[in-house]
C-alpha positions in Angstrom: 244.7 102.7 98.4 241.0 103.3 97.7 238.5 105.5 99.6 235.4 104.1 101.4 232.6 106.6 102.4 231.0 105.7 105.8 228.8 108.2 107.6 229.8 111.0 105.3 233.5 110.4 106.1 235.8 109.0 103.4 238.0 106.4 105.0 241.0 104.9 103.2 240.6 101.3 102.2 243.5 98.9 101.2 243.0 97.1 98.0 244.4 93.6 98.2 246.3 92.3 95.2 244.9 89.1 93.9 246.6 86.0 95.4 248.0 83.7 92.7 248.7 80.0 93.3 252.3 79.5 92.5 251.6 75.9 91.5 249.2 76.8 88.7 250.4 76.3 85.1 249.9 79.9 84.2 252.3 80.9 87.1 254.8 78.4 85.9 254.7 79.8 82.4 255.2 83.3 83.7 258.2 82.1 85.8 259.8 80.5 82.8 259.2 83.5 80.6 260.6 85.8 83.2 263.7 83.6 83.5 264.3 83.8 79.7 263.7 87.5 79.7 266.5 88.0 82.3 269.0 86.0 80.2 271.1 87.3 77.4 270.1 85.1 74.4 273.4 85.7 72.6 275.4 84.6 75.7 273.0 81.6 76.1 273.6 80.6 72.5 277.3 80.8 73.0 277.1 78.6 76.1 275.1 76.0 74.3 277.6 76.0 71.4 280.5 75.7 73.8 278.8 72.8 75.6 278.1 70.9 72.4 281.7 71.5 71.3 283.0 70.3 74.7 281.1 67.1 74.3 282.5 66.6 70.8 286.0 67.3 71.9 285.6 64.8 74.7 284.5 62.2 72.2 287.5 63.0 70.0 289.8 62.6 73.1 288.4 59.2 74.0 288.2 58.1 70.4 291.7 56.5 70.5 290.6 54.3 73.4 287.4 53.2 71.6 289.4 52.3 68.5 292.0 50.3 70.5 289.3 48.4 72.4 287.6 47.6 69.1 290.5 46.7 66.8 293.5 45.9 69.0 294.3 43.2 71.5 295.1 43.6 75.1 298.9 43.7 74.4 298.6 46.7 72.1 296.2 48.4 74.5 298.8 48.0 77.3 301.6 49.3 75.2 299.6 52.4 74.2 298.5 53.0 77.8 302.1 52.9 79.0 303.3 55.2 76.2 300.4 57.6 76.7 301.0 57.9 80.4 304.7 58.8 80.0 304.3 60.7 76.7 301.5 62.9 78.1 303.7 64.2 80.9 305.3 66.8 78.6 301.9 68.0 77.5 300.5 68.2 81.0 303.6 69.7 82.7 305.0 72.0 80.0 302.4 72.7 77.3 299.1 72.9 79.3 300.2 75.9 81.5 301.4 77.7 78.4 298.1 77.1 76.6 296.0 78.3 79.5 298.0 81.5 80.0 298.0 82.0 76.2 294.2 81.8 76.2 294.0 84.4 78.9 296.4 86.7 77.1 294.7 86.5 73.7 291.3 87.0 75.4 292.5 90.2 77.0 294.1 91.5 73.9 291.2 90.5 71.8 288.8 92.4 74.1 290.9 95.5 73.7 290.8 95.3 70.0 287.1 94.6 69.9 286.5 97.6 72.3 288.4 99.9 69.9 286.6 98.5 66.9 283.3 99.2 68.5 284.2 102.8 69.3 285.5 103.4 65.7 282.8 105.2 63.7 281.6 103.9 60.4 282.6 105.5 57.1 279.5 107.5 56.8 279.5 108.7 60.4 283.2 109.5 60.1 282.6 111.6 57.0 279.8 113.5 58.6 281.9 114.2 61.6 284.8 115.5 59.5 282.4 117.7 57.5 280.9 119.2 60.7 284.3 119.9 62.3 286.1 122.9 60.9 289.2 122.7 63.1 290.1 119.0 62.3 289.5 117.7 65.8 287.1 114.9 64.6 289.7 113.7 62.0 292.4 113.6 64.6 290.2 111.7 67.0 289.5 109.0 64.4 293.1 108.8 63.5 294.1 108.4 67.1 291.5 105.6 67.6 292.7 103.8 64.4 296.3 104.1 65.5 295.6 102.8 69.0 293.6 99.8 67.6 296.4 99.0 65.1 298.9 99.1 67.9 296.8 96.5 69.8 296.5 94.3 66.7 300.3 94.5 66.2 301.0 93.5 69.8 298.6 90.6 69.5 300.3 89.4 66.3 303.7 89.6 67.9 302.6 87.7 71.0 300.9 85.1 68.8 304.0 84.5 66.7 306.4 84.5 69.6 304.3 82.0 71.7 303.9 79.7 68.7 307.7 79.8 68.1 308.4 79.1 71.8 306.2 76.0 72.0 307.5 74.9 68.6 311.0 74.9 70.1 309.8 72.6 72.9 308.0 70.3 70.4 311.0 70.1 68.1 313.3 69.2 71.0 311.0 66.3 71.8 310.5 65.2 68.2 314.1 65.4 67.1 316.1 64.5 70.2 313.9 63.0 72.9 312.4 60.5 70.5 315.8 58.6 70.4 316.0 58.2 74.2 312.7 56.5 74.9 314.2 53.1 75.5 316.5 54.5 78.3 313.5 56.3 79.9 311.4 53.2 79.9 314.4 51.2 81.3 314.7 53.6 84.2 310.9 54.1 84.9 309.3 50.8 84.0 312.2 48.3 84.3 314.2 46.3 81.8 311.2 44.4 80.5 309.6 47.5 79.0 312.9 49.2 78.3 314.0 46.4 76.0 310.5 46.3 74.3 311.0 47.6 70.8 307.3 48.3 70.3 306.9 50.2 73.5 309.9 52.3 72.7 308.6 53.0 69.2 305.2 54.0 70.5 306.8 56.4 73.0 309.0 57.9 70.3 305.9 58.4 68.2 304.4 60.3 71.2 307.4 62.5 71.3 306.7 63.5 67.7 303.0 63.9 68.6 304.1 66.4 71.3 305.2 68.8 68.6 301.8 68.7 67.0 300.1 69.1 70.4 302.3 72.2 71.0 301.2 73.9 67.8 297.5 72.9 68.1 297.2 74.0 71.8 298.4 77.5 71.2 296.7 78.1 67.9 293.3 76.9 69.3 293.9 79.0 72.4 294.0 82.0 70.1 290.7 81.0 68.4 288.9 80.6 71.8 290.4 83.8 73.1 289.4 86.1 70.3 286.2 84.5 69.0 283.3 86.8 69.8 280.4 85.2 67.9 278.7 81.9 67.8 279.4 81.6 64.1 283.2 81.4 64.7 282.8 78.9 67.6 280.3 76.9 65.5 282.7 76.8 62.6 285.4 75.4 64.8 283.0 72.7 66.0 282.2 71.8 62.4 285.9 71.5 61.7 286.3 69.2 64.7 283.4 67.1 63.5 285.0 66.7 60.1 288.4 65.9 61.6 286.6 63.3 63.7 285.4 61.7 60.5 289.0 61.7 59.2 290.1 60.0 62.4 287.4 57.3 62.0 288.5 56.7 58.4 292.3 56.5 59.0 292.5 54.9 62.4 291.3 51.4 61.6 293.7 50.6 58.7 296.7 52.3 60.4 296.0 50.4 63.7 295.8 47.1 61.8 299.1 48.0 60.0 301.2 49.5 62.7 299.4 48.8 66.0 299.7 51.5 68.7 302.2 53.5 66.5 299.5 53.7 63.8 297.0 55.2 66.2 299.6 57.9 67.3 300.2 58.6 63.7 296.5 59.1 63.1 296.4 61.6 66.0 299.3 63.5 64.5 297.4 63.9 61.2 294.3 65.1 63.0 296.2 67.6 65.1 297.9 68.9 62.0 294.5 69.5 60.3 293.2 71.3 63.4 296.3 73.5 63.6 295.9 74.3 59.9 292.4 75.6 60.4 293.4 77.6 63.5 296.3 79.2 61.6 293.9 80.1 58.8 291.6 81.7 61.3 294.4 83.7 62.8 295.6 84.9 59.4 292.1 86.0 58.5 291.6 87.7 61.8 294.8 89.7 61.5 294.1 90.6 57.9 290.6 91.9 58.7 291.6 93.9 61.8 294.8 95.0 60.1 292.9 97.0 57.6 292.7 99.7 60.1 296.2 100.6 59.0 297.7 100.2 55.6 300.9 99.0 57.2 299.1 96.1 58.7 296.7 95.2 55.9 297.2 92.0 53.8 298.9 89.9 56.5 299.2 86.6 54.7 299.7 83.1 56.1 303.2 82.8 54.5 304.4 85.9 56.3 303.1 84.5 59.6 305.0 81.3 59.0 308.2 83.2 58.6 307.6 84.7 62.1 306.4 81.5 63.6 309.0 79.0 62.5 312.6 79.2 63.8 315.5 80.3 61.7 316.3 77.9 58.8 319.7 77.2 60.2 318.1 76.2 63.5 315.7 73.9 61.7 318.7 72.3 59.9 320.3 71.8 63.3 317.2 70.1 64.7 317.2 67.7 61.7 320.9 67.0 62.1 320.4 66.4 65.8 317.8 63.8 65.0 320.3 62.0 62.7 323.2 62.3 65.2 321.1 61.0 68.2 319.7 58.2 66.0 323.2 57.1 65.1 324.3 57.4 68.7 321.4 55.2 69.7 322.3 52.5 67.2 326.0 52.7 68.2 326.0 53.2 72.0 322.7 51.7 73.1 321.8 49.0 70.6 320.3 45.6 71.3 323.6 44.1 72.3 324.9 46.8 74.7 321.4 47.4 76.3 321.3 43.8 77.6 324.9 43.8 78.8 326.2 44.4 82.3 327.6 47.9 81.4 324.3 49.1 79.9 324.3 52.2 82.2 327.7 53.3 80.9 326.6 53.0 77.3 323.4 54.9 78.2 325.4 57.7 79.7 327.5 58.0 76.5 324.3 58.1 74.5 322.8 60.8 76.8 325.9 62.9 76.6 325.5 63.1 72.8 321.9 64.3 73.3 322.9 66.9 75.8 325.6 68.2 73.5 323.0 68.4 70.6 320.5 70.3 72.9 323.3 72.8 73.8 324.2 73.4 70.2 320.7 73.8 69.0 319.6 76.2 71.8 322.8 78.2 71.4 322.0 78.7 67.7 318.4 79.5 68.6 319.5 82.3 71.0 322.0 83.5 68.4 319.5 83.9 65.6 316.3 84.6 67.5 316.8 88.1 69.0 313.2 88.2 70.4 313.7 85.0 72.3 317.0 86.3 73.7 315.4 89.6 74.9 312.5 87.7 76.5 314.8 85.4 78.5 316.9 88.4 79.6 313.7 90.2 80.7 312.5 87.2 82.6 315.9 86.8 84.3 315.9 90.5 85.3 312.4 90.3 86.7 313.3 87.2 88.7 316.5 88.7 90.1 314.6 91.9 91.1 
């Protein structure tokens, strides 16, 4: 407010603020600048990187359809579409919920580790604190923070290895046993025409093997997305996806011409294996860097992680033996002659009984040698009963 002198009396006078036209260009520039001032540029950069990476992943997801439409005929496209519809059920029903929950778990654990790392003083600050404290309280505080952060890192490593081992059990069951029962599944769901189609059965069997690669890749990439805190890490993953897309574009045409729809599934398996290898490398580097907070956790190597991730060697031998047994059972009980006969269902039941027996033997051995899996299942059963 200003003061106006009239007749010797000073009266208050309201000073009006200048009225700006909101449609002027200067006002627009101020609005745009104010919007960017209110945004966190680091978060905005991460959003842009995630958006570009999502577009790239969508292109990789649709790449198989593009290759089929360009190189294969309508018959191969129909076979692949049928196998993808039934083969993707396992990924959507079993693996996708595990992947989403794993991402939430790793994100929460990674936030705890990052929080403790931020509160940890640097070496110089820590030395100054210890020098200034004569009763040792500063040293004890640093030791407690280091021990707490190391505990969170160890818990995350255990969760990571256990989840990978759990989804690997699922993937190996599909790859070793379910791959020899695709003809029966197609016979029941799509009729005798597709159930007796050797190419459709082979493509669906290839999708069962592909499920094992999907299981590993989904959980390993969930860890990367859960603990990545910088645009550099996310950008590096995007670069790896782009390079793998180039590998797919190189391998897909010759394999599709050579093996048809099965060749395309084989290309997807190779690309998923490459993506999983990078995610495993990222996880080993993450644990080795954060593990330096404690000498007991330092130097975590990829070979040591593999020992924790993969099942017991005897269980792996049983998986391979189950594949051979169910393959022989398929050739004996449900071959081309018995599948077209009137008693095909009886032969199919004999073949299924062999597979069920193999699943029981393999999972019994897994529970026998994998104590952590045994304790987890007992804990889940106790929580459900209570």
